[in-house]
Residue frames as a rotation matrix with the C-alpha (Angstrom) as fourth column:
MET 1
-0.988 0.153 0.021 237.44
-0.080 -0.621 0.780 73.67
0.132 0.769 0.625 28.44
THR 2
-0.432 0.902 -0.017 233.79
0.171 0.063 -0.983 74.70
-0.885 -0.428 -0.181 28.62
ASP 3
-0.804 0.280 0.525 231.09
0.569 0.108 0.815 74.39
0.171 0.954 -0.246 26.01
TYR 4
-0.700 0.569 -0.431 228.51
-0.151 -0.708 -0.690 77.14
-0.698 -0.418 0.581 25.75
THR 5
-0.623 0.615 0.483 225.05
0.751 0.301 0.587 76.95
0.216 0.729 -0.650 24.21
PHE 6
-0.901 0.244 -0.359 223.08
-0.112 -0.930 -0.351 80.11
-0.419 -0.276 0.865 23.68
TYR 7
-0.421 0.827 0.372 219.34
0.904 0.350 0.244 80.45
0.071 0.440 -0.895 23.25
LEU 8
-0.930 0.331 -0.161 217.28
-0.289 -0.927 -0.240 83.50
-0.229 -0.177 0.957 22.43
ASP 9
0.013 0.996 0.089 213.82
-0.965 0.036 -0.260 82.52
-0.262 -0.082 0.961 23.12
GLU 10
0.760 0.360 0.541 213.21
-0.221 0.926 -0.306 79.29
-0.611 0.113 0.783 21.10
ILE 11
0.893 -0.403 -0.200 216.21
-0.094 0.268 -0.959 79.50
0.440 0.875 0.201 18.80
LYS 12
0.625 -0.780 -0.011 219.59
0.499 0.390 0.774 78.06
-0.600 -0.489 0.633 19.39
LEU 13
0.593 -0.498 -0.633 222.36
-0.691 -0.718 -0.083 80.30
-0.413 0.487 -0.770 18.10
PRO 14
0.978 -0.140 -0.156 224.25
-0.004 0.731 -0.682 78.40
0.210 0.668 0.714 15.30
VAL 15
0.057 -0.998 -0.017 227.68
0.423 0.039 -0.905 79.71
0.904 0.044 0.425 16.48
THR 16
0.482 0.174 -0.859 228.61
0.875 -0.040 0.483 80.30
0.050 -0.984 -0.172 20.00
PRO 17
0.866 -0.155 0.475 229.45
-0.039 -0.969 -0.245 83.95
0.499 0.194 -0.845 20.70
GLU 18
0.030 -0.982 -0.186 233.00
0.380 0.184 -0.907 84.67
0.924 -0.044 0.379 21.61
SER 19
-0.945 -0.279 -0.172 232.07
0.265 -0.338 -0.903 86.82
0.194 -0.899 0.393 24.61
LEU 20
0.133 0.981 -0.138 229.16
0.693 0.007 0.721 87.72
0.709 -0.192 -0.679 26.80
SER 21
-0.897 -0.353 0.266 228.69
0.074 -0.714 -0.696 90.83
0.436 -0.605 0.667 28.96
ILE 22
0.255 0.940 -0.227 226.10
0.675 -0.005 0.738 91.06
0.692 -0.341 -0.636 31.75
LYS 23
-0.737 -0.450 0.505 226.02
0.037 -0.773 -0.634 94.30
0.675 -0.448 0.586 33.65
ILE 24
0.032 0.728 -0.685 224.07
0.961 0.165 0.220 94.28
0.273 -0.665 -0.695 36.94
ASN 25
-0.268 -0.101 0.958 223.03
0.185 -0.981 -0.052 97.93
0.945 0.163 0.282 37.35
ASN 26
-0.759 -0.273 -0.591 223.03
0.637 -0.126 -0.760 99.89
0.133 -0.954 0.270 40.49
ARG 27
0.183 0.819 0.543 220.19
0.451 -0.561 0.694 101.93
0.873 0.118 -0.473 42.04
ASN 28
0.052 -0.172 -0.984 221.90
0.996 -0.062 0.063 103.08
-0.072 -0.983 0.168 45.21
GLU 29
0.630 0.119 0.768 221.76
0.321 -0.940 -0.117 106.75
0.708 0.320 -0.630 46.11
THR 30
-0.464 -0.763 -0.450 224.40
0.848 -0.234 -0.476 108.99
0.258 -0.602 0.755 47.73
VAL 31
0.687 0.651 0.325 223.03
0.414 -0.717 0.561 111.71
0.597 -0.250 -0.762 50.02
VAL 32
-0.559 -0.798 0.224 224.92
0.324 -0.459 -0.827 114.48
0.763 -0.390 0.515 51.78
LEU 33
0.406 0.718 -0.565 223.74
0.844 -0.059 0.533 115.15
0.349 -0.693 -0.631 55.26
ILE 34
0.834 -0.064 0.548 224.10
-0.066 -0.998 -0.017 118.55
0.547 -0.021 -0.837 56.84
ASN 35
0.500 -0.631 0.593 226.55
-0.863 -0.303 0.405 117.63
-0.076 -0.714 -0.696 59.66
ASP 36
0.440 -0.336 0.833 227.45
-0.276 0.832 0.482 113.93
-0.854 -0.442 0.273 59.09
GLY 37
-0.579 -0.714 -0.394 228.88
-0.548 -0.017 0.836 114.00
-0.603 0.700 -0.381 55.63
GLU 38
-0.242 0.399 -0.885 227.97
-0.935 0.147 0.322 111.65
0.259 0.905 0.338 52.85
ILE 39
-0.316 0.215 0.924 225.98
-0.431 0.835 -0.342 108.36
-0.845 -0.506 -0.172 53.14
ASN 40
-0.849 0.047 -0.526 224.91
-0.470 0.387 0.793 105.71
0.241 0.921 -0.306 50.78
LEU 41
0.004 0.932 0.362 221.27
-0.802 0.220 -0.556 104.62
-0.598 -0.288 0.748 50.66
LEU 42
-0.909 -0.386 0.158 221.30
-0.254 0.813 0.525 101.03
-0.331 0.437 -0.836 49.59
LYS 43
0.106 0.945 -0.308 218.51
-0.884 -0.053 -0.465 99.91
-0.456 0.322 0.830 47.20
THR 44
0.437 0.079 0.896 217.74
0.166 0.972 -0.167 96.69
-0.884 0.222 0.411 45.36
PRO 45
-0.670 -0.729 0.141 219.75
0.269 -0.061 0.961 96.21
-0.692 0.682 0.237 42.11
GLY 46
-0.035 0.569 -0.822 218.44
-0.780 -0.530 -0.333 97.68
-0.625 0.629 0.463 38.86
LEU 47
0.901 0.358 0.244 217.59
-0.109 0.731 -0.673 95.70
-0.419 0.580 0.698 35.76
SER 48
-0.013 -0.961 0.277 220.61
0.130 0.273 0.953 93.96
-0.991 0.049 0.121 34.15
ASP 49
0.558 0.020 -0.830 221.96
-0.776 -0.343 -0.530 94.64
-0.296 0.939 -0.176 30.63
VAL 50
0.228 -0.534 0.814 223.19
0.274 0.837 0.473 91.88
-0.934 0.115 0.337 28.44
SER 51
0.617 -0.079 -0.783 225.20
-0.699 -0.511 -0.500 92.25
-0.360 0.856 -0.371 25.36
PHE 52
-0.212 -0.720 0.661 226.97
0.050 0.668 0.743 90.04
-0.976 0.190 -0.105 22.85
GLU 53
0.141 0.235 -0.962 227.39
-0.955 -0.224 -0.195 89.42
-0.262 0.946 0.193 19.10
PHE 54
-0.002 -0.111 0.994 226.97
-0.043 0.993 0.111 86.25
-0.999 -0.043 -0.007 17.14
LEU 55
-0.719 -0.383 -0.580 227.72
-0.600 -0.079 0.796 84.97
-0.350 0.921 -0.173 13.74
ILE 56
0.436 0.774 0.460 225.15
-0.173 0.573 -0.801 83.48
-0.883 0.269 0.384 11.29
PRO 57
-0.708 -0.699 -0.095 227.12
-0.201 0.071 0.977 81.81
-0.677 0.711 -0.191 8.51
LYS 58
-0.073 0.615 -0.785 225.57
-0.982 -0.181 -0.051 81.57
-0.174 0.767 0.617 5.11
ARG 59
0.375 0.155 -0.914 226.46
-0.442 0.897 -0.029 77.81
0.815 0.415 0.405 4.92
LYS 60
0.989 0.026 0.144 227.18
-0.136 0.534 0.834 75.08
-0.055 -0.845 0.532 7.40
ARG 61
0.167 -0.984 -0.068 230.77
-0.622 -0.052 -0.782 74.79
0.765 0.173 -0.620 8.56
GLY 62
-0.116 -0.291 -0.950 232.55
0.300 0.901 -0.313 72.54
0.947 -0.321 -0.018 11.03
PHE 63
-0.939 -0.216 -0.268 232.11
0.312 -0.202 -0.928 74.88
0.147 -0.955 0.257 13.95
THR 64
-0.513 0.831 0.216 228.39
-0.748 -0.555 0.364 75.58
0.422 0.026 0.906 13.38
GLN 65
-0.758 0.443 0.479 225.67
-0.087 0.659 -0.747 73.85
-0.647 -0.607 -0.461 15.43
ASP 66
-0.025 0.843 0.537 222.11
0.876 0.277 -0.395 73.53
-0.481 0.460 -0.746 14.01
LEU 67
-0.807 -0.303 -0.507 221.94
-0.008 -0.853 0.522 75.95
-0.591 0.425 0.686 11.13
GLU 68
0.315 0.886 0.340 218.81
0.698 0.027 -0.716 77.35
-0.644 0.462 -0.610 9.50
ASP 69
0.057 -0.328 0.943 218.87
0.898 -0.397 -0.192 79.76
0.437 0.857 0.272 6.65
VAL 70
-0.808 -0.557 -0.193 220.00
0.581 -0.697 -0.420 83.30
0.100 -0.451 0.887 7.45
SER 71
-0.584 0.687 0.433 216.63
-0.290 -0.674 0.680 84.95
0.758 0.272 0.593 6.72
SER 72
0.317 0.692 -0.648 214.91
0.422 0.509 0.750 82.72
0.849 -0.512 -0.131 9.31
TYR 73
-0.178 -0.402 -0.898 217.15
0.984 -0.082 -0.159 84.15
-0.010 -0.912 0.410 12.14
LEU 74
-0.966 -0.179 0.187 216.73
0.198 -0.976 0.090 87.74
0.167 0.124 0.978 10.87
ASP 75
-0.275 0.943 0.188 212.99
-0.203 -0.249 0.947 87.37
0.940 0.222 0.260 10.78
TYR 76
0.292 0.379 -0.878 212.83
0.738 0.494 0.459 85.84
0.608 -0.782 -0.135 14.23
ILE 77
-0.535 -0.536 -0.653 214.89
0.828 -0.485 -0.280 88.59
-0.167 -0.691 0.704 15.78
GLU 78
-0.892 0.306 0.333 212.95
-0.156 -0.900 0.408 91.30
0.425 0.312 0.850 13.99
ASN 79
-0.006 0.955 -0.297 209.76
0.194 0.293 0.936 89.62
0.981 -0.052 -0.187 15.33
LEU 80
0.029 -0.095 -0.995 211.03
0.981 0.195 0.010 89.75
0.193 -0.976 0.099 18.92
LYS 81
-0.874 -0.384 -0.297 211.73
0.423 -0.903 -0.078 93.53
-0.238 -0.194 0.952 18.48
VAL 82
-0.770 0.603 0.209 208.70
-0.181 -0.521 0.834 94.62
0.611 0.604 0.511 16.34
ASN 83
0.149 0.904 -0.401 206.26
0.192 0.372 0.908 92.69
0.970 -0.213 -0.118 18.70
SER 84
-0.091 -0.313 0.946 207.93
-0.818 -0.518 -0.250 93.86
0.568 -0.796 -0.209 21.87
LYS 85
0.651 0.357 -0.670 208.06
-0.070 0.907 0.415 90.28
0.756 -0.224 0.615 23.05
VAL 86
0.292 -0.421 0.859 209.21
-0.944 0.017 0.329 89.22
-0.153 -0.907 -0.392 26.51
PHE 87
0.721 -0.032 -0.692 211.37
-0.295 0.889 -0.349 86.05
0.627 0.456 0.632 26.10
GLN 88
0.880 -0.442 0.174 213.95
0.025 0.409 0.912 83.80
-0.474 -0.798 0.371 27.79
PHE 89
0.488 -0.819 -0.302 217.63
-0.653 -0.112 -0.749 84.23
0.580 0.563 -0.589 27.28
ILE 90
0.926 -0.093 0.366 219.49
-0.158 0.785 0.599 81.04
-0.343 -0.613 0.712 28.27
VAL 91
0.267 -0.874 -0.405 223.17
-0.757 0.070 -0.650 80.11
0.596 0.481 -0.643 28.35
TYR 92
0.993 -0.019 0.120 224.28
-0.053 0.824 0.565 76.65
-0.110 -0.567 0.816 29.32
ARG 93
0.196 -0.970 -0.142 227.87
-0.920 -0.132 -0.369 76.09
0.339 0.203 -0.919 30.22
GLU 94
0.979 0.188 0.084 228.93
-0.201 0.961 0.192 72.46
-0.044 -0.205 0.978 30.11
SER 95
0.094 -0.953 0.289 232.17
-0.600 0.178 0.780 70.71
-0.794 -0.247 -0.555 30.93
VAL 96
-0.491 -0.393 -0.778 233.89
-0.866 0.315 0.387 68.51
0.093 0.864 -0.495 28.34
ALA 97
-0.981 0.171 0.095 232.14
0.142 0.956 -0.258 65.50
-0.135 -0.239 -0.962 29.99
GLY 98
-0.514 0.841 0.168 228.78
0.292 -0.013 0.956 67.04
0.807 0.541 -0.239 29.27
ASP 99
-0.203 0.404 -0.892 227.98
0.979 0.051 -0.199 68.13
-0.035 -0.913 -0.406 32.88
VAL 100
0.496 0.430 0.755 226.09
0.448 -0.871 0.201 71.46
0.744 0.238 -0.625 33.28
LEU 101
-0.606 -0.747 -0.274 228.44
0.651 -0.269 -0.709 73.77
0.456 -0.608 0.649 35.25
PHE 102
-0.459 0.574 -0.678 225.97
0.397 -0.550 -0.735 76.59
-0.795 -0.606 0.025 35.54
LYS 103
-0.318 0.402 0.859 223.46
0.920 -0.089 0.382 78.40
0.230 0.911 -0.341 33.43
THR 104
-0.905 0.183 -0.385 222.06
-0.085 -0.962 -0.258 81.90
-0.417 -0.201 0.886 32.91
ASP 105
-0.485 0.836 0.256 218.38
0.799 0.305 0.518 82.03
0.355 0.456 -0.816 32.56
MET 106
-0.791 0.081 -0.607 216.87
0.198 -0.904 -0.379 85.47
-0.580 -0.420 0.699 32.30
THR 107
0.290 0.900 0.325 213.59
0.898 -0.138 -0.418 86.97
-0.331 0.413 -0.848 31.24
VAL 108
-0.604 -0.643 -0.470 214.53
0.366 -0.748 0.553 89.81
-0.707 0.162 0.688 28.81
THR 109
0.771 0.627 -0.107 213.44
0.203 -0.402 -0.893 92.18
-0.603 0.667 -0.438 26.10
LEU 110
-0.026 -0.732 0.681 215.40
0.996 0.041 0.082 92.96
-0.088 0.680 0.728 23.01
GLU 111
0.277 0.090 -0.957 216.41
0.377 -0.926 0.022 96.53
-0.884 -0.367 -0.290 23.39
ASP 112
0.653 -0.045 -0.756 218.35
-0.633 -0.581 -0.512 96.92
-0.416 0.813 -0.407 20.09
TYR 113
0.394 -0.531 0.750 220.30
0.481 0.814 0.324 94.99
-0.783 0.233 0.576 17.48
GLU 114
0.304 -0.394 -0.867 222.64
-0.750 -0.660 0.037 95.73
-0.587 0.640 -0.496 14.70
ILE 115
0.794 0.057 0.605 223.17
0.307 0.822 -0.480 93.64
-0.525 0.567 0.635 11.55
ALA 116
0.209 -0.739 -0.641 226.58
-0.764 -0.532 0.365 93.60
-0.610 0.413 -0.676 9.84
GLU 117
0.812 0.085 0.578 227.50
0.297 0.792 -0.533 91.81
-0.503 0.605 0.618 6.61
GLU 118
0.126 -0.824 -0.552 230.89
-0.651 -0.489 0.581 91.75
-0.748 0.286 -0.599 4.95
ALA 119
0.838 0.141 -0.528 231.51
-0.535 0.407 -0.740 90.50
0.110 0.902 0.417 1.42
ASP 120
-0.121 -0.982 -0.143 235.08
-0.846 0.177 -0.504 89.51
0.520 0.060 -0.852 2.47
ASN 121
-0.677 -0.082 0.731 233.55
-0.639 0.558 -0.529 87.09
-0.365 -0.826 -0.430 4.95
ASN 122
-0.933 0.345 0.097 231.59
0.340 0.764 0.548 84.92
0.115 0.545 -0.831 2.51
SER 123
-0.447 0.786 0.428 228.58
-0.360 -0.596 0.718 87.31
0.819 0.167 0.549 3.24
ASP 124
-0.424 0.288 -0.858 228.17
0.796 0.572 -0.201 85.86
0.433 -0.768 -0.472 6.71
VAL 125
0.220 0.523 0.824 226.03
-0.029 -0.840 0.541 87.91
0.975 -0.143 -0.170 9.02
THR 126
-0.718 -0.362 -0.594 227.06
0.604 0.100 -0.791 89.10
0.346 -0.927 0.147 12.44
ILE 127
0.312 0.878 0.364 224.33
0.248 -0.445 0.861 90.39
0.917 -0.178 -0.356 14.81
SER 128
-0.918 -0.396 0.003 225.12
0.135 -0.319 -0.938 92.49
0.373 -0.861 0.346 17.88
VAL 129
0.216 0.976 -0.033 222.25
0.384 -0.053 0.922 92.50
0.898 -0.211 -0.386 20.45
ASN 130
-0.880 -0.204 0.429 221.49
-0.291 -0.481 -0.827 94.41
0.375 -0.852 0.364 23.60
LEU 131
-0.116 0.838 -0.533 219.06
0.491 0.515 0.703 92.74
0.863 -0.180 -0.472 25.96
LYS 132
-0.591 -0.063 0.804 217.45
-0.603 -0.628 -0.492 94.19
0.536 -0.776 0.333 29.15
GLN 133
-0.931 0.237 -0.277 216.24
0.353 0.777 -0.522 92.10
0.092 -0.583 -0.807 32.02
TYR 134
-0.312 0.922 0.231 212.48
-0.353 -0.338 0.872 92.07
0.882 0.191 0.431 32.32
ARG 135
-0.968 0.190 -0.162 210.58
0.227 0.404 -0.886 91.92
-0.103 -0.895 -0.434 35.61
ALA 136
-0.298 0.933 0.200 206.83
0.599 0.020 0.800 91.50
0.743 0.358 -0.565 35.55
TYR 137
-0.996 0.002 -0.094 204.81
0.071 -0.634 -0.770 94.10
-0.061 -0.773 0.632 37.44
GLY 138
-0.239 0.970 0.045 201.24
0.694 0.138 0.706 94.92
0.679 0.200 -0.706 38.42
THR 139
-0.474 0.160 0.866 199.19
-0.450 -0.889 -0.082 97.37
0.757 -0.428 0.494 40.39
């Protein structure tokens, strides 16, 4: 069994997301030549997209890690978006023995997020996020 720990910038998510999707985008081009048919022009990969959703429980439960109040998480995520902040997205994957198997460490931006709250679920908050890999550039 593997233990996952997720960080958005400086905050550790209180509940490990059930799934994580990282899409490595393509930038290759297909060109049709006059007599030679179709060829593929290989290019470097595009920026990756990351998506997942996570739970912020209203109160501490047996499966939660470090838990702050819900508003502090919502304020932090809003700050990342409103201030167009570039930040680190990190996922540690550890074995039961505590050895780090591998990690994802990407510089990203918060593209969009959605907040869902259900009265049936003790008013816990679920946040779906979409991140985009960021590469610094200059002239």
